[in-house]
C-alpha positions in Angstrom: 20.9 -28.0 -19.2 18.1 -27.5 -17.1 18.6 -24.6 -14.2 22.0 -24.1 -15.7 20.8 -22.4 -19.0 20.6 -18.6 -18.9 17.3 -17.3 -19.2 16.0 -14.5 -21.3 15.3 -11.4 -19.6 13.0 -9.1 -21.3 9.9 -6.6 -20.9 6.6 -8.2 -22.3 5.9 -6.9 -25.7 2.6 -5.5 -24.9 -1.0 -6.5 -23.8 -1.2 -9.8 -25.9 1.7 -11.3 -23.4 -0.4 -10.7 -20.3 -1.4 -14.3 -20.2 2.3 -15.3 -20.2 3.1 -12.7 -17.6 0.2 -14.1 -15.3 1.3 -17.7 -15.4 2.5 -17.0 -11.9 -0.9 -16.6 -9.6 -1.2 -13.3 -7.4 -4.0 -10.8 -5.9 -3.1 -8.1 -8.8 -3.1 -10.1 -11.9 -6.8 -9.4 -12.7 -5.9 -5.7 -12.4 -2.8 -5.5 -15.0 -5.2 -5.1 -18.0 -7.0 -1.9 -16.8 -3.7 -0.6 -15.4 -2.0 -0.8 -18.6 -5.3 0.7 -20.5 -5.1 3.6 -17.8 -1.3 4.1 -18.0 -0.6 3.2 -14.4 1.6 0.3 -16.0 3.7 0.1 -19.2 4.7 -2.8 -21.0 8.4 -1.9 -20.5 7.6 -2.0 -16.4 6.7 -5.7 -16.7 9.6 -8.1 -17.0 9.9 -11.8 -17.4 12.8 -14.3 -17.3 12.1 -17.3 -19.7 13.6 -20.2 -20.4 12.3 -21.2 -23.9 8.4 -20.6 -22.9 8.8 -21.5 -19.2 8.2 -18.5 -17.0 10.9 -18.7 -14.2 10.5 -15.2 -12.7 8.8 -11.8 -13.2 8.6 -8.4 -11.9 6.2 -5.3 -12.1 6.4 -1.9 -11.4 3.4 0.6 -11.1 3.4 4.3 -11.4 0.7 7.2 -11.5 -0.6 7.7 -15.2 1.7 10.0 -17.1 4.4 9.6 -14.6 7.9 9.0 -16.2 9.3 6.4 -13.9 7.4 4.2 -11.6 6.7 4.5 -8.0 6.3 1.1 -6.6 7.6 -2.7 -7.3 4.3 -4.5 -6.3 4.8 -7.8 -8.4 7.7 -9.8 -8.0 7.5 -13.7 -8.5 9.9 -16.7 -9.0 9.4 -20.2 -9.7 9.4 -22.0 -6.2 10.4 -25.3 -7.7 13.4 -24.0 -9.5 17.0 -24.6 -7.9 18.3 -21.5 -9.3 15.1 -19.4 -8.3 17.2 -16.9 -6.1 20.1 -16.3 -8.9 17.5 -15.9 -11.5 15.2 -13.5 -9.5 18.4 -11.3 -8.6 19.3 -11.0 -12.4 16.0 -10.0 -13.4 15.6 -7.5 -11.0 19.0 -6.0 -11.6 18.5 -6.2 -15.3 15.3 -4.7 -15.3 15.9 -1.9 -12.8 18.8 -0.8 -15.1 16.5 -0.6 -18.0 13.7 1.3 -16.1 15.3 3.7 -14.0 17.6 6.3 -14.8 21.1 6.4 -13.0 20.2 8.8 -10.3 16.7 7.9 -9.7 15.7 6.3 -6.1 14.7 2.5 -6.6 10.7 2.2 -5.7 9.7 0.8 -2.5 8.7 -3.2 -2.9 5.6 -4.2 -1.5 4.3 -7.9 -1.5 0.7 -8.9 -0.2 0.9 -12.2 1.9 -1.6 -14.2 3.6 -2.6 -13.0 7.1 -1.0 -16.1 8.6 1.9 -16.6 6.2 4.4 -17.6 9.0 2.1 -20.5 10.0 2.6 -22.4 6.8 6.0 -23.8 5.7 5.6 -23.5 1.9 4.0 -19.9 2.0 6.7 -18.9 4.7 9.4 -19.9 2.3 8.1 -18.5 -0.8 7.6 -15.2 1.1 11.3 -15.2 2.5 13.0 -16.5 -0.9 11.4 -13.3 -2.6 12.5 -11.1 0.6 16.1 -12.7 0.0 16.3 -12.0 -3.4 15.5 -8.3 -2.7 18.1 -8.6 0.2 20.7 -9.5 -2.5 19.9 -6.3 -4.5 20.3 -4.0 -1.3 16.9 -3.7 -0.1 15.8 -4.1 3.7 12.4 -4.7 5.4 10.9 -1.4 6.1 7.6 -2.6 7.8 5.1 -5.1 7.7 1.3 -4.0 7.4 -2.1 -5.2 8.1 -4.6 -4.9 5.2 -8.1 -4.7 6.4 -11.6 -4.9 4.9 -15.2 -4.1 6.0 -18.1 -5.5 3.8 -21.9 -4.7 4.1 -22.7 -7.9 5.9 -20.9 -6.4 9.0 -22.7 -4.4 11.7 -22.4 -0.8 10.7 -20.7 1.3 13.5 -23.5 3.8 15.1 -22.6 7.2 16.6 -22.0 7.4 20.4 -23.0 11.1 20.5 -20.0 12.1 22.1 -18.5 13.9 19.0 -19.9 16.0 16.0 -18.2 15.7 12.8 -18.1 18.6 10.1 -16.5 18.9 6.5 -12.9 19.9 6.6 -12.6 23.6 5.6 -9.8 23.7 3.2 -6.0 22.3 2.8 -4.7 24.7 5.3 -6.9 23.3 8.0 -6.0 19.7 7.1 -2.3 20.4 6.9 -2.6 21.8 10.3 -4.3 18.7 11.7 -1.8 16.4 9.9 0.9 18.2 11.6 -0.6 17.9 15.1 -1.3 14.1 14.2 2.3 13.3 13.5 3.0 13.9 17.1 4.2 10.4 18.5 2.8 9.0 15.3 3.3 4.9 15.3 3.3 4.8 11.5 6.8 3.7 10.1 6.5 6.1 6.9 5.5 9.1 8.8 8.1 8.4 11.2 10.8 8.0 8.4 9.6 11.4 6.8 10.2 13.3 10.4 13.5 11.8 10.5 14.5 14.0 7.6 11.7 16.7 7.4 10.1 19.1 9.5 6.5 18.3 10.8 5.1 20.9 8.2 7.4 19.6 5.3 6.3 16.1 6.5 2.2 17.0 6.5 2.8 18.6 3.1 4.6 15.7 1.5 1.6 13.4 2.8 -1.1 15.8 1.6 0.7 16.3 -1.8 1.7 12.9 -2.5 -1.6 10.9 -1.4 -4.5 12.9 -0.1 -4.6 15.5 -2.8 -4.8 13.0 -5.6 -7.8 11.4 -4.7 -10.9 12.6 -7.1 -13.6 11.4 -4.5 -15.3 13.8 -3.2 -13.7 16.1 -0.6 -17.0 16.6 1.3 -16.6 13.1 2.4 -13.3 14.3 4.6 -14.5 15.1 8.3 -13.1 16.7 11.4 -14.7 15.4 14.6 -15.0 17.8 17.5 -15.9 17.9 21.0 -19.5 19.3 21.4 -17.8 22.8 22.3 -16.6 22.6 18.5 -12.7 21.8 19.6 -11.3 19.5 17.1 -10.5 15.9 18.3 -9.1 14.3 15.1 -10.1 13.9 11.6 -10.9 11.0 9.0 -10.2 10.9 5.4 -12.8 8.4 3.2 -11.7 8.5 -0.1 -11.9 6.4 -3.2 -8.5 5.1 -5.0 -8.2 3.6 -8.3 -9.3 0.3 -7.1 -11.4 0.5 -3.9 -13.3 3.0 -1.3 -10.7 3.2 1.5 -10.2 4.7 4.9 -7.3 6.8 3.4 -6.2 8.7 6.6 -7.6 8.6 10.4 -6.1 10.4 13.5 -6.7 11.5 17.1 -5.1 14.4 17.7 -2.5 13.8 21.1 -4.4 16.0 23.3 -7.3 13.5 23.2 -5.7 10.2 22.7 -6.5 7.4 25.1 -10.2 8.4 25.5 -11.5 5.8 22.6 -12.7 8.9 20.2 -10.8 6.6 17.5 -13.9 4.2 17.5 -16.1 7.1 16.8 -14.2 8.7 14.1 -13.8 5.3 12.2 -17.3 4.6 12.6 -18.0 8.3 11.0 -15.6 7.3 7.8 -17.3 3.9 7.6 -20.8 5.1 7.5 -19.8 7.8 5.1 -18.3 5.1 2.4 -21.0 2.6 3.2 -24.0 5.4 2.3 -22.3 5.1 -1.1 -23.5 1.4 -1.3 -19.9 0.1 -1.8 -19.2 -3.8 -2.0 -16.5 -3.1 0.6 -14.0 -0.7 2.3 -10.1 -1.2 2.5 -7.9 0.1 5.1 -4.3 -0.5 6.3 -2.2 0.1 9.3 1.3 -1.1 10.6 1.5 -4.3 12.2 3.1 -2.5 15.2 0.1 0.1 15.3 -1.9 -2.1 18.0 -4.2 0.8 19.0 -5.3 1.5 15.4 -5.5 -2.5 14.5 -7.7 -3.2 17.3 -10.0 -0.1 16.6 -10.5 -1.7 13.0 -11.2 -5.0 14.8 -14.2 -3.6 16.9 -15.4 -1.5 13.8 -15.9 -5.1 12.1 -12.9 -4.9 9.7 -11.3 -8.2 9.0 -7.6 -8.6 8.3 -7.6 -10.6 5.0 -3.8 -10.0 3.8 -0.6 -8.4 5.1 1.8 -6.5 3.2 5.6 -6.9 3.4 7.2 -3.6 2.3 11.2 -3.2 1.7 13.0 -0.4 0.5 16.3 0.4 -0.5 18.8 2.7 2.1 15.3 3.4 3.7 14.2 5.4 0.4 10.9 6.7 0.1 
């Protein structure tokens, strides 16, 4: 019956079925075994659509270790040669979501890593857009496209200009105050969404609690940039997540934007991580945040991927 036969939809039985799940190539495949061992994924969060032993579609969710529900749908693939690929993908997502999430739980956002020139390759463009169409059938909409950036040790290390001084962030209260200032006229899509429903202080607290406070790398890496008289100009949060050293956050305060200080602040964050002899430093920024993207380029960061982010009813 070919594509007309109804597929079997189920979660994987355990790590022994990772080879089955990984028959579709994707950048995150190599992380799955470690994620399962660390509790960032669970077998019941990794779903497949099968016709016999043929993999037709797959989906995987990620969450923080110990979380009851996942916080992100970060793997979704369909057999690009199958005529019924959109219908099968939709059935898999709807079935898996109903099994994984309680009825009142918001659906986690979807993120897909794609080549930086994905629109220029007809086959690659169709594959990305097919996956987006399946998500749209379940009610998701495009939220933002982001640049994924990487600095490697063979790139020149940015040198200090001498215009700014840097010190450690004193405590969480100081950081929250700086975050609140940085949100003024932000170009970041997630922050703009938060500010539509939260006060500036609440949005700063959400970002600190949900992201920055969770990094276990040393907090003495975090830096405030000041003028020579000690007045704060901005700040940078170099950190290490579960996978890579990263520039987790960087901001120039509104009163000091337009003076090129972003280059000095990014250079400081890069130097702090490079001093740890890391193999790479990762960062990301929204496609529409052109000033930040250009700053990363000047600092030697390369746009090695993009990320498509979709959400259901603009949920966070």
